[in-house]
C-alpha positions as CSV (number, residue, x, y, z in Angstrom):
1,M,24.1,-2.5,2.7
2,W,24.3,-0.1,-0.5
3,D,24.5,-2.3,-3.9
4,S,25.8,0.4,-6.5
5,T,25.3,-2.2,-9.4
6,N,22.0,-3.2,-8.9
7,E,20.8,0.5,-7.2
8,R,19.2,-1.4,-4.6
9,W,19.8,-2.1,-0.7
10,N,21.0,-5.5,0.3
11,Y,20.3,-7.2,4.2
12,I,23.4,-8.8,5.3
13,G,22.9,-9.2,8.4
14,H,25.5,-9.0,11.3
15,P,28.6,-10.4,9.3
16,A,31.9,-10.3,11.3
17,S,33.6,-7.3,8.2
18,P,30.4,-6.7,6.6
19,T,30.6,-5.5,2.3
20,V,29.0,-4.6,-0.6
21,T,30.0,-8.8,-1.2
22,S,28.9,-10.2,1.8
23,P,25.9,-12.6,1.1
24,L,22.3,-11.8,1.3
25,A,21.1,-12.4,4.8
26,S,18.6,-15.8,4.8
27,S,16.9,-15.0,8.0
28,I,16.4,-11.9,11.0
29,A,18.2,-12.3,14.1
30,T,15.2,-13.2,16.8
31,F,16.4,-11.8,20.3
32,G,14.8,-13.4,24.0
33,P,14.4,-16.7,25.2
34,G,13.7,-18.9,22.1
35,G,15.5,-16.6,19.8
36,T,18.3,-17.3,17.7
37,N,19.8,-14.4,19.8
38,D,18.7,-16.1,23.0
39,P,20.9,-14.2,25.7
40,A,21.1,-17.4,27.6
41,T,23.2,-19.2,24.8
42,V,24.1,-16.2,22.6
43,P,25.5,-13.5,24.3
44,T,24.8,-10.2,22.4
45,T,25.8,-7.1,23.3
46,R,25.4,-4.8,20.2
47,E,21.6,-3.2,19.3
48,L,18.8,-4.6,17.1
49,D,18.7,-3.1,14.2
50,F,16.4,-1.8,12.7
51,F,14.6,-4.6,10.6
52,E,15.2,-6.7,13.9
53,L,13.1,-4.3,15.7
54,I,10.1,-4.1,13.9
55,P,9.0,-8.6,14.0
56,A,10.3,-7.9,18.0
57,G,6.9,-5.0,18.0
58,I,5.0,-7.5,15.6
59,L,2.5,-10.4,16.6
60,S,4.3,-13.4,14.5
61,G,1.2,-14.9,13.7
62,S,0.4,-11.9,11.6
63,I,3.4,-11.7,9.0
64,G,4.2,-14.6,6.2
65,D,0.5,-15.2,5.5
66,S,-0.6,-16.5,2.2
67,S,-3.6,-17.4,0.8
68,P,-4.8,-20.4,-1.7
69,S,-4.1,-20.1,-5.2
70,Y,-4.1,-21.8,-8.7
71,P,-1.3,-24.3,-9.2
72,E,0.4,-22.4,-11.8
73,L,1.0,-19.0,-9.5
74,P,3.4,-19.9,-6.4
75,I,2.7,-18.6,-3.0
76,T,6.4,-19.4,-1.1
77,H,7.8,-16.0,-1.5
78,Q,4.2,-14.8,0.4
79,Q,5.1,-17.3,3.1
80,S,8.6,-15.3,3.7
81,T,8.3,-13.9,7.0
82,M,11.7,-12.2,6.5
83,L,10.6,-10.8,3.1
84,H,7.0,-9.4,4.8
85,V,9.2,-7.7,7.4
86,L,11.5,-6.2,5.0
87,S,9.0,-5.1,3.3
88,I,7.4,-3.7,6.2
89,G,10.2,-1.7,6.5
90,A,11.0,-0.4,3.0
91,N,7.3,0.8,3.1
92,L,8.2,2.9,6.6
93,I,11.7,4.0,4.5
94,A,9.4,4.9,1.4
95,Q,7.4,6.9,3.9
96,S,9.9,9.4,4.9
97,H,11.3,9.7,1.4
98,A,10.9,13.0,0.1
99,D,10.7,11.6,-3.7
100,S,8.7,8.8,-5.4
101,Y,11.4,6.3,-5.8
102,P,10.6,3.1,-4.8
103,V,12.5,1.1,-2.0
104,R,14.1,-1.8,-2.9
105,I,15.7,-4.0,-0.1
106,A,17.0,-7.7,-1.4
107,C,17.7,-10.6,1.0
108,N,17.8,-14.3,0.5
109,V,14.5,-16.7,0.5
110,G,15.5,-20.2,-0.1
111,G,18.7,-19.6,-2.2
112,T,16.7,-17.1,-4.2
113,T,17.4,-13.5,-4.4
114,M,14.1,-11.6,-3.7
115,E,13.1,-7.9,-3.2
116,A,11.0,-6.6,-0.8
117,V,10.0,-3.1,-2.3
118,G,8.4,-0.2,-0.1
119,A,5.4,1.6,-2.0
120,A,6.0,5.4,-3.5
121,R,3.4,7.6,-5.5
122,L,3.1,5.7,-8.3
123,P,0.9,3.8,-10.9
124,Y,0.8,0.2,-10.3
125,I,-1.0,-3.2,-12.0
126,N,-4.6,-3.6,-10.3
127,A,-5.8,-6.0,-13.6
128,L,-5.5,-7.3,-17.0
129,A,-8.2,-8.5,-18.6
130,A,-7.5,-10.6,-21.9
131,C,-10.3,-10.4,-24.6
132,P,-11.1,-12.6,-28.1
133,V,-12.7,-11.0,-31.1
134,G,-13.2,-11.9,-34.3
135,V,-12.4,-11.2,-38.1
136,T,-14.1,-10.8,-40.8
137,A,-11.8,-11.8,-43.4
138,N,-13.1,-14.5,-45.4
139,S,-9.8,-16.7,-44.0
140,G,-10.5,-16.4,-40.2
141,G,-8.2,-16.0,-37.4
142,M,-8.4,-13.9,-34.5
143,N,-6.9,-11.3,-31.9
144,W,-6.6,-11.6,-28.6
145,L,-6.5,-8.0,-27.1
146,L,-4.8,-7.6,-23.5
147,V,-6.1,-4.7,-21.5
148,P,-3.9,-2.9,-18.6
149,N,-5.6,-1.5,-15.9
150,L,-3.3,0.8,-13.3
151,W,-3.6,2.4,-10.5
152,D,-2.2,4.9,-7.9
153,P,-4.1,4.4,-4.8
154,F,-2.5,6.6,-2.7
155,R,-3.8,10.4,-2.2
156,D,-2.3,13.4,-3.3
157,T,1.5,14.1,-1.9
158,W,3.1,17.4,-2.2
159,D,5.3,16.2,-5.0
160,L,2.4,15.4,-7.1
161,T,3.9,17.5,-9.7
162,E,7.4,18.3,-10.6
163,A,8.7,21.8,-9.8
164,N,12.1,20.7,-9.3
165,A,13.8,22.0,-12.1
166,G,17.7,21.4,-11.0
167,N,19.7,18.7,-9.4
168,T,19.2,19.6,-6.0
169,G,15.4,18.3,-4.8
170,N,16.6,15.9,-2.2
171,K,20.5,16.8,-1.8
172,P,22.6,17.5,-4.7
173,L,22.6,14.2,-7.0
174,S,20.7,11.8,-5.3
175,T,17.9,12.3,-7.4
176,P,17.6,13.2,-11.1
177,G,16.2,16.7,-11.7
178,Y,12.3,15.1,-10.8
179,L,11.5,14.0,-7.6
180,R,9.2,11.2,-9.5
181,P,11.1,8.8,-11.6
182,S,10.2,8.0,-15.3
183,V,7.7,5.1,-15.5
184,R,6.9,2.3,-18.3
185,I,5.1,-1.0,-18.4
186,T,6.4,-3.9,-20.3
187,I,5.6,-7.3,-21.3
188,K,7.9,-9.8,-20.8
189,G,9.0,-13.4,-19.6
190,T,12.2,-15.5,-18.2
191,G,13.2,-17.0,-22.0
192,P,15.7,-15.6,-24.1
193,G,16.3,-11.7,-24.3
194,S,13.4,-11.6,-21.5
195,S,11.2,-13.0,-24.5
196,A,7.8,-14.8,-23.5
197,T,5.5,-17.5,-25.1
198,V,2.0,-17.6,-25.2
199,G,-0.5,-20.0,-26.8
200,F,-4.0,-21.1,-28.7
201,G,-6.3,-23.8,-27.2
202,V,-9.4,-25.1,-27.4
203,A,-11.9,-26.1,-24.2
204,S,-14.7,-28.0,-24.6
205,T,-17.0,-26.6,-22.1
206,V,-16.5,-23.3,-20.0
207,A,-18.2,-23.0,-16.8
208,N,-17.3,-19.3,-16.4
209,S,-15.0,-17.0,-18.1
210,G,-11.5,-17.5,-15.8
211,R,-8.8,-20.0,-15.4
212,I,-9.7,-23.5,-16.4
213,D,-8.2,-26.8,-16.6
214,P,-4.6,-27.2,-18.5
215,V,-5.8,-27.9,-22.4
216,T,-3.2,-29.1,-25.5
217,P,-2.6,-25.5,-27.5
218,F,-3.0,-26.3,-31.2
219,S,-0.4,-23.3,-31.6
220,S,1.8,-20.8,-29.9
221,V,3.7,-17.6,-30.5
222,P,7.2,-16.0,-28.9
223,L,6.7,-12.4,-28.1
224,A,9.9,-10.2,-27.5
225,S,9.9,-8.0,-24.6
226,S,8.1,-5.2,-25.0
227,S,7.7,-1.9,-23.3
228,Q,5.9,1.1,-23.3
229,L,7.0,4.5,-21.4
230,L,4.3,6.5,-19.5
231,Q,3.9,10.5,-19.9
232,T,5.2,12.7,-17.1
233,G,3.6,15.5,-15.6
234,Q,-0.2,16.8,-15.7
235,I,-1.2,15.5,-18.9
236,V,-5.0,16.6,-19.3
237,T,-7.5,14.7,-21.7
238,P,-11.0,14.9,-22.6
239,P,-12.7,14.8,-20.1
240,A,-11.2,18.0,-18.3
241,S,-10.8,16.4,-15.1
242,T,-9.0,13.1,-15.9
243,V,-4.9,12.9,-15.5
244,V,-3.2,10.9,-17.4
245,G,0.2,9.4,-17.8
246,R,2.5,8.4,-14.5
247,D,0.7,11.2,-12.7
248,G,-2.5,10.2,-13.3
249,F,-4.3,6.9,-12.0
250,L,-5.8,8.1,-9.1
251,Q,-9.0,6.4,-10.2
252,A,-8.2,2.8,-11.2
253,M,-8.4,2.6,-15.2
254,R,-7.9,0.7,-18.1
255,M,-4.6,2.3,-20.6
256,G,-4.8,4.3,-23.1
257,I,-2.8,6.2,-26.2
258,S,-2.9,9.5,-23.8
259,D,-1.0,8.1,-21.0
260,L,2.1,7.1,-23.6
261,V,5.3,9.1,-24.6
262,N,4.9,6.9,-27.7
263,P,2.0,6.9,-30.7
264,L,1.0,3.6,-31.2
265,S,0.2,1.8,-34.2
266,S,-4.1,2.0,-35.3
267,F,-5.0,-1.6,-35.5
268,D,-8.3,-2.5,-36.4
269,P,-9.5,-5.8,-34.1
270,K,-12.0,-7.1,-37.1
271,T,-8.6,-7.9,-39.2
272,L,-5.4,-9.8,-38.6
273,G,-3.6,-6.7,-40.0
274,N,-0.2,-7.1,-42.3
275,T,1.6,-9.3,-39.5
276,T,0.2,-11.9,-36.4
277,T,3.6,-10.5,-34.6
278,P,2.3,-9.5,-31.4
279,S,2.7,-5.5,-30.8
280,W,1.2,-3.0,-28.6
281,N,-1.6,-1.3,-30.8
282,D,-3.8,1.5,-30.8
283,V,-7.6,0.2,-30.8
284,A,-10.9,2.6,-30.9
285,R,-13.0,2.1,-27.9
286,P,-15.6,-0.8,-28.1
287,Q,-19.0,-0.3,-29.2
288,N,-21.3,0.5,-26.7
289,D,-18.8,1.6,-24.0
290,N,-20.4,4.6,-22.4
291,S,-17.2,5.3,-20.2
292,N,-16.8,8.8,-21.2
293,T,-16.8,10.4,-17.9
294,L,-14.0,8.2,-17.0
295,R,-11.8,8.9,-20.3
296,A,-12.7,9.3,-23.8
297,D,-9.4,8.1,-25.3
298,H,-8.6,4.8,-27.8
299,F,-7.4,1.8,-26.0
300,A,-3.5,0.8,-25.7
301,V,-3.7,-2.8,-25.9
302,F,-1.3,-5.5,-26.1
303,R,-2.5,-7.8,-29.8
304,L,-1.6,-11.4,-30.0
305,S,-3.1,-12.6,-33.5
306,A,-3.7,-16.2,-34.7
307,N,-4.8,-18.4,-37.4
308,I,-6.9,-21.3,-36.5
309,P,-7.1,-24.8,-37.8
310,A,-10.2,-26.0,-39.8
311,D,-13.2,-27.3,-38.1
312,T,-12.4,-25.8,-34.5
313,T,-15.1,-25.7,-32.6
314,G,-15.4,-25.2,-28.6
315,Y,-14.3,-22.1,-27.0
316,P,-11.3,-19.9,-27.3
317,V,-8.3,-20.7,-24.4
318,L,-5.1,-18.3,-24.2
319,V,-2.1,-20.6,-22.6
320,L,0.9,-17.8,-21.0
321,F,3.7,-19.9,-20.5
322,P,5.6,-20.4,-17.7
323,G,7.6,-17.5,-17.3
324,F,4.9,-15.1,-18.2
325,Q,4.8,-11.3,-16.6
326,V,3.3,-7.7,-16.8
327,E,5.4,-5.3,-14.7
328,M,6.0,-1.4,-13.9
329,E,8.9,-0.4,-14.0
330,Y,11.1,3.0,-12.7
331,Q,14.1,4.9,-14.2
332,S,16.7,5.1,-11.6
333,P,19.2,8.4,-11.5
334,N,21.5,6.5,-13.3
335,G,19.3,5.2,-16.1
336,N,18.5,2.0,-15.8
337,W,14.8,0.1,-15.1
338,Y,13.7,-1.5,-12.3
339,P,10.7,-3.2,-11.5
340,Y,8.6,-2.5,-8.5
341,S,5.0,-3.9,-9.5
342,F,4.2,-7.1,-11.2
343,L,1.0,-9.1,-12.6
344,Q,2.2,-11.9,-10.4
345,G,4.9,-12.4,-7.9
346,N,8.1,-10.5,-7.2
347,N,11.5,-9.9,-9.2
348,A,12.2,-13.9,-8.6
349,F,11.5,-15.5,-11.8
350,S,10.6,-18.2,-9.4
351,T,7.7,-16.4,-8.1
352,W,6.5,-16.0,-12.1
353,I,3.7,-18.0,-13.4
354,S,5.3,-21.5,-13.2
355,S,3.2,-23.8,-15.5
356,N,1.0,-23.1,-18.5
357,L,-2.1,-21.2,-17.2
358,N,-5.1,-21.2,-19.5
359,I,-7.6,-18.4,-19.5
360,A,-10.9,-18.7,-21.6
361,T,-13.8,-16.8,-22.4
362,K,-17.6,-18.0,-21.5
363,Y,-19.1,-15.3,-23.7
364,S,-17.5,-16.4,-27.0
365,Q,-16.7,-19.7,-28.8
366,Y,-14.8,-21.2,-32.1
367,G,-16.8,-21.1,-35.2
368,T,-16.9,-20.8,-39.1
369,P,-19.8,-18.4,-40.0
370,P,-21.3,-19.4,-43.5
371,S,-19.2,-16.7,-45.3
372,N,-16.1,-17.6,-44.3
373,T,-13.8,-20.6,-45.4
374,A,-12.0,-20.9,-41.6
375,P,-13.0,-20.4,-38.4
376,T,-13.0,-17.2,-36.2
377,I,-14.6,-15.7,-32.8
378,V,-18.5,-16.3,-32.8
379,N,-21.3,-15.5,-29.9
380,E,-21.9,-18.5,-28.0
381,G,-24.5,-20.8,-29.2
382,T,-24.5,-19.2,-33.0
383,T,-22.0,-19.4,-35.9
384,S,-23.2,-16.7,-37.6
385,T,-22.4,-13.7,-35.6
386,I,-19.3,-12.8,-35.2
387,T,-17.7,-11.5,-31.6
388,R,-16.7,-8.0,-33.1
389,W,-15.0,-5.5,-31.1
390,D,-16.9,-2.9,-33.3
391,T,-20.1,-4.1,-32.9
392,V,-22.9,-4.4,-30.1
393,A,-23.0,-8.1,-31.0
394,G,-19.5,-8.1,-29.3
395,G,-17.7,-5.2,-28.4
396,V,-17.8,-3.9,-24.8
397,A,-20.1,-7.0,-24.2
398,A,-17.7,-8.9,-24.7
399,L,-14.8,-7.5,-23.0
400,A,-17.3,-7.3,-20.1
401,R,-16.9,-11.2,-19.9
402,A,-13.5,-11.6,-21.0
403,P,-10.9,-13.7,-18.6
404,M,-9.5,-10.5,-16.1
405,F,-6.9,-10.9,-13.7
406,A,-7.4,-8.9,-10.7
407,K,-5.1,-8.0,-8.2
408,A,-6.5,-7.8,-4.3
409,D,-4.2,-4.7,-4.0
410,T,-1.4,-2.8,-6.1
411,R,1.2,-2.5,-3.9
412,S,1.0,-6.1,-2.4
413,I,2.5,-9.2,-3.4
414,R,0.3,-10.6,-1.2
415,Y,-1.9,-12.0,-2.3
416,N,-2.1,-13.7,-5.7
417,S,-4.9,-12.7,-8.8
418,K,-8.1,-13.8,-9.0
419,I,-9.5,-14.3,-12.6
420,G,-13.3,-14.1,-13.3
421,T,-15.4,-11.3,-14.4
422,L,-16.8,-8.6,-12.9
423,T,-21.3,-8.6,-13.1
424,L,-21.7,-4.7,-13.5
425,A,-24.5,-2.9,-15.6
426,A,-24.5,-3.4,-19.2
427,N,-22.4,-1.3,-21.1
428,S,-19.7,-1.8,-18.4
429,A,-16.6,-3.7,-18.5
430,G,-14.4,-4.2,-15.1
431,I,-11.1,-3.3,-17.0
432,I,-12.3,0.0,-17.8
433,G,-12.4,1.4,-14.5
434,S,-12.1,-0.1,-10.8
435,I,-13.0,-4.0,-9.5
436,W,-15.5,-1.6,-6.9
437,P,-17.1,1.2,-9.1
438,S,-18.3,4.1,-6.6
439,A,-21.6,3.8,-8.0
440,Y,-21.6,0.2,-6.1
441,T,-22.6,0.5,-2.2
442,S,-21.0,-3.2,-1.8
443,V,-18.6,-4.7,-3.9
444,P,-19.7,-6.6,-6.8
445,A,-19.3,-10.1,-7.7
446,M,-16.7,-11.8,-10.0
447,P,-17.3,-15.3,-10.9
448,P,-16.1,-17.6,-10.8
449,E,-13.8,-16.0,-7.9
450,T,-14.3,-13.4,-5.1
451,N,-13.9,-10.1,-6.1
452,P,-10.4,-9.4,-4.3
453,A,-11.5,-5.6,-3.1
454,I,-13.4,-7.6,-0.4
455,Y,-10.5,-7.8,1.2
456,S,-10.9,-4.1,2.3
457,Q,-14.3,-4.5,4.4
458,T,-13.2,-8.0,6.0
459,S,-9.2,-7.9,6.2
460,G,-8.0,-4.4,5.8
461,D,-8.1,-1.4,7.5
462,N,-12.0,-0.5,6.9
463,A,-13.0,-4.2,8.3
464,P,-14.4,-2.6,11.2
465,A,-16.2,0.4,9.7
466,A,-17.8,-2.2,7.5
467,S,-19.6,-3.7,11.0
468,V,-21.2,-0.7,12.0
469,G,-22.2,0.2,8.2
470,G,-19.2,2.2,7.0
471,N,-18.7,-0.1,4.3
472,S,-16.3,2.6,3.1
473,N,-15.2,2.1,-0.7
474,P,-11.0,2.5,-0.7
475,Y,-11.4,2.8,-4.6
476,G,-13.3,5.6,-4.5
477,E,-12.0,8.9,-6.2
478,T,-13.2,12.0,-4.6
479,S,-11.3,15.1,-3.1
480,G,-9.5,13.7,0.4
481,D,-11.0,10.0,0.4
482,P,-10.6,9.5,3.9
483,V,-10.3,5.9,3.3
484,R,-7.2,5.9,0.7
485,P,-3.9,5.2,1.9
486,V,-1.7,8.3,2.7
487,M,2.0,9.2,1.3
488,M,3.8,11.7,3.6
489,N,7.1,12.4,1.5
490,R,8.5,14.2,4.7
491,P,10.8,12.7,8.0
492,F,8.5,11.0,11.2
493,R,7.6,13.8,13.4
494,S,6.3,11.1,15.8
495,V,5.9,7.2,16.3
496,G,2.3,7.5,15.7
497,E,2.6,8.0,11.8
498,M,4.3,4.4,11.8
499,A,0.5,3.6,11.4
500,Y,0.5,5.6,7.9
501,A,2.7,2.7,6.5
502,F,1.4,-0.4,4.2
503,R,1.6,-3.6,5.7
504,D,2.0,-5.7,2.9
505,Q,-1.1,-7.2,3.4
506,P,-4.4,-6.3,1.3
507,F,-5.7,-3.0,2.5
508,R,-4.2,-2.7,5.2
509,T,-1.3,-0.5,6.9
510,L,0.1,-0.9,10.2
511,S,-2.6,-0.6,13.1
512,F,-2.5,1.5,16.4
513,S,-6.5,1.5,16.2
514,W,-9.2,-1.1,15.6
515,T,-7.4,-4.0,13.6
516,P,-9.1,-7.5,11.9
517,T,-7.1,-9.6,14.4
518,S,-7.1,-9.4,18.4
519,P,-4.9,-8.7,19.8
520,N,-3.5,-5.7,18.2
521,P,-0.5,-7.0,16.3
522,D,1.6,-4.1,15.7
523,A,0.8,-2.0,18.9
524,A,4.4,-3.0,20.9
525,L,5.9,-1.0,18.1
526,L,4.7,2.5,19.9
527,D,7.4,1.0,22.8
528,L,9.8,0.0,20.4
529,F,10.3,3.0,18.5
530,S,10.4,6.9,18.6
531,V,11.6,9.6,16.5
532,N,13.8,11.1,18.9
533,N,17.2,10.0,19.9
534,Y,16.9,9.8,24.2
535,T,20.1,9.3,26.2
536,D,18.5,6.9,28.5
537,S,17.9,3.6,26.7
538,S,14.1,3.1,28.4
539,G,13.0,5.6,27.4
540,T,11.8,7.3,30.5
541,R,12.3,11.3,30.5
542,G,10.4,13.8,32.8
543,G,8.0,16.7,31.1
544,V,5.6,13.7,29.3
545,V,1.7,12.8,30.5
546,S,1.1,9.7,32.1
547,L,-1.2,7.6,29.6
548,N,-2.7,6.5,33.6
549,S,-3.6,10.5,34.1
550,R,-7.0,11.7,35.6
551,Q,-6.1,15.0,34.7
552,A,-8.5,15.2,31.1
553,P,-7.5,18.9,30.5
554,A,-3.6,17.4,29.7
555,L,-4.3,15.0,27.6
556,G,-6.8,17.2,25.8
557,G,-4.4,20.1,25.2
558,V,-1.9,17.5,24.1
559,L,-4.3,16.1,21.6
560,T,-5.6,19.7,20.5
561,G,-4.4,21.0,17.0
562,T,-3.0,17.5,15.7
563,A,-3.6,16.7,12.5
564,R,-6.6,14.4,12.1
565,Q,-6.1,14.5,8.0
566,E,-3.2,15.2,5.6
567,N,-5.5,17.1,3.1
568,T,-3.4,17.4,0.4
569,P,-5.9,18.5,-2.1
570,R,-6.2,17.6,-6.1
571,G,-4.6,20.1,-8.3
572,T,-3.6,20.5,-11.6
573,G,-1.4,23.4,-11.6
574,G,1.5,23.9,-9.3
575,N,2.5,22.1,-6.2
576,P,-0.9,21.0,-4.4
577,L,-0.4,22.4,-1.1
578,P,-1.1,20.3,2.0
579,T,-3.9,21.9,4.3
580,P,-4.1,19.6,7.2
581,A,-7.4,19.6,9.1
582,P,-6.3,19.8,13.0
583,L,-8.3,18.3,15.7
584,A,-10.3,20.6,17.2
585,S,-10.7,21.3,20.9
586,P,-14.0,19.5,21.4
587,S,-13.2,16.9,20.0
588,A,-9.8,16.4,21.6
589,N,-11.7,17.5,25.0
590,S,-14.1,14.7,24.4
591,V,-11.2,11.9,23.3
592,A,-9.3,13.0,26.8
593,T,-12.1,12.6,28.8
594,N,-13.2,8.8,27.6
595,L,-9.2,7.7,28.2
596,T,-9.0,9.1,31.3
597,L,-12.5,7.2,32.2
598,S,-11.2,4.0,30.3
599,T,-7.9,3.7,32.2
600,I,-9.3,4.3,35.8
601,S,-10.8,0.3,35.9
602,T,-7.8,-0.9,33.7
603,P,-5.0,1.1,34.1
604,L,-2.3,0.5,30.8
605,V,1.2,-0.6,31.5
606,N,2.8,0.6,28.3
607,R,2.4,2.9,25.5
608,A,1.0,-0.5,23.5
609,G,-1.9,-0.6,25.2
610,L,-2.7,2.8,24.0
611,A,-3.9,0.7,20.8
612,T,-6.8,-1.1,22.4
613,V,-8.0,2.4,24.2
614,I,-8.0,3.7,20.7
615,A,-9.8,0.9,19.3
616,N,-12.4,1.6,22.3
617,E,-12.9,5.0,22.8
618,T,-16.1,7.0,22.1
619,G,-14.6,10.2,21.2
620,L,-14.2,10.5,18.2
621,G,-16.8,7.4,17.3
622,P,-16.8,3.8,15.5
623,T,-17.2,5.5,12.1
624,V,-14.6,7.8,11.8
625,P,-11.8,5.9,9.3
626,K,-8.8,4.7,10.9
627,T,-6.3,7.5,9.6
628,E,-8.4,10.1,11.7
629,R,-8.7,7.6,15.1
630,E,-5.0,7.4,15.3
631,S,-4.7,11.0,15.1
632,I,-4.6,9.9,19.2
633,A,-1.8,7.7,18.4
634,R,0.1,10.7,16.7
635,A,-0.3,13.1,19.5
636,L,0.1,10.8,22.3
637,G,2.9,8.4,20.9
638,E,6.0,10.8,21.8
639,T,4.6,12.7,24.6
640,V,2.8,9.8,27.1
641,Q,4.1,7.2,29.0
642,T,3.5,4.6,32.0
643,R,6.5,4.5,33.5
644,T,6.8,8.1,35.2
645,W,5.6,9.8,38.1
646,N,5.6,12.9,37.6
647,L,5.0,15.3,40.4
648,L,4.4,19.2,41.4
649,I,5.4,20.3,45.0
650,D,4.7,23.8,45.6
651,V,6.8,25.2,47.9
652,I,6.3,28.3,50.0
653,A,9.8,29.6,51.3
654,Q,10.0,32.7,54.5
655,T,12.5,34.2,56.2
656,G,11.7,36.3,59.5
657,R,12.2,36.1,62.6
658,Y,10.5,35.5,66.7
659,S,10.2,38.3,69.0
660,P,13.1,38.5,71.8
661,N,11.1,37.3,74.3
662,L,10.3,33.7,72.8
663,T,12.5,30.9,74.2
664,Q,15.1,29.5,71.8
665,N,13.0,26.3,71.3
666,P,9.6,27.3,70.8
667,N,5.9,25.5,71.0
668,P,3.7,25.0,68.4
669,A,1.6,27.6,69.6
670,D,4.5,30.2,68.9
671,L,4.6,29.4,65.2
672,P,1.9,31.8,64.3
673,K,4.3,34.8,66.2
674,F,6.7,34.6,63.4
675,V,7.2,37.7,61.4
676,V,7.6,36.6,57.8
677,E,10.2,39.6,56.5
678,G,10.7,37.7,53.2
679,E,8.7,35.1,50.7
680,Q,9.4,33.1,47.4
681,H,7.3,30.8,45.6
682,Y,8.6,28.2,43.9
683,W,7.3,25.1,42.2
684,V,9.3,22.0,42.4
685,H,8.9,19.4,39.1
686,V,9.8,16.2,39.6
687,A,9.8,12.9,37.5
688,I,10.3,9.5,39.3
689,D,10.9,6.2,37.5
690,R,7.6,4.3,39.5
691,F,9.7,1.1,38.6
692,T,13.4,1.5,40.4
693,G,12.0,4.9,42.1
694,Q,14.8,6.8,41.1
695,V,14.4,10.6,40.5
696,I,15.5,10.9,36.5
697,E,14.4,14.7,36.4
698,K,13.7,17.7,38.4
699,Q,13.7,21.2,37.7
700,I,12.8,24.7,40.4
701,E,10.8,27.3,38.9
702,V,10.3,30.4,40.2
703,V,6.9,31.7,40.6
704,N,6.9,35.3,40.3
705,E,3.6,37.3,41.9
């Protein structure tokens, strides 16, 4: 049900009289033995809705998963199977939309309204670093600089630029003049007026930069909710190839002043400035930052400034009080702002930071330099070297060792962020680029935690590729990178294209080929969904090819020409035009031959079996990326099945006569004496349901020779 007040969809189940005020559903009905609608106890005559079909086609043990996290970061929202199913459905819907407005669907999780979000082609929160630096003033003090890192993980799609000048792009008035919404980054909390609170403390020991056990803050500061609007369109900044703003971040990178519509106040981090009020600021790049090839503009940071009590020693600690949040928001056609990406949790306050989260750096400590009368931030082990943003002793070296939140997948609420520091080469910091830089052949370490980029190799779509030496990096920014997710922005053409949809698990889409688990949890979707509306609910029909066919040329003919890669190229002017790479005839015939050989010994019983065949086929090879291997599912998903027998009967009908001297009942020996005076050649096509023996379709074709 569409909720016009909140501009989202509400999942209300199937009340007797559904209205916009109907309460949100707290579960999704299940059918069959043991289900909530078990036909033995709850007779049901209605058809299943879209969101009821999804869990019917997905193994229950593969949804509602979570990972152990810090006690300050809740995981209850991750454990909701209902929210997970709605997220999968929202991502399927987002794939079919011609615009980049996130799809939001609300439900009831444990009495709390939570939204499943279908990921659109927009930048997401990827990481957040918190770097403390010292000041040179005799009065001491410190600045904590919060540095956001954003990423749009999708490959290019046709809506990358805004060519639609009127209000007609997706039916009149359904979207504003542009197909992509304006977006902004917001720091906020659950306090009055969406305010947040942060504190400052001290730890006597710190083993590694990251999350530490709670300490009592010596001071705190409230911060008002504050947003920054991102530029729209193809805004290019040095280096010339870097697109910034909303349409940038095709490679994960730190946020810069060129990304923003409004200029920020310039700030010198070696001073406390005119005020300690938290604010967004323009800060020059740190000393020794060698990321010029990535971007060369100043940093856009959120500054937290504070004085330090006299004689304080130990390691600086930033305390994020309950409810602290960083989120990305989009503007609706009605001008309202709604969140779609979160540092922690989802739209529900109960999923945000639940108790004081303490993060600390190992690089620096509190100390009073000889020239100061009050403490500031100094390098670990010395009080004479201030950790300055603009010196080699601090600079990018301090930023590299600063605690950093890193998300497993920018689009997913599953799993929570890890907090640590990336182990990278000198003069580089993890927050500046991606958490798996392209120069690294494997995922770099992130002590004291595991770099969440590893999920792409252990439980994501690339896991099998890694086992055979693929080790494909989804963060890599190259034209047409084959392991980055696809956003169609068009209607589905085949049930096999469901495998493009994000599964709300890190680096993982629905799978009709290989999968980190066995059996394939999503394969049954091939039998439950279709892009065609068949009058027969069983889907049996004539004219389809049997998956168990021994006729490799027939399967090869269906496979040839299917889109192996979507291939929307990079572009800085006009709309980048898709140039799909078709599956060539030699490869298609090789796949078809492999499929026929594999079903000889183990015939398939339904389309779901196609996923296992694709996982084991050798026609394309095991190192071919998932999206390319699943071109087989995209080609065959709507054109094959196992229930129908297709027969061709070759009939030659003749008319004529026998000679007059034959008896009325000729013997077999007399048949050659039949004189043919007319002949017609027919091909009779018959489709038979192999379960019932019923003839479901027949067609007679006259053959003219």
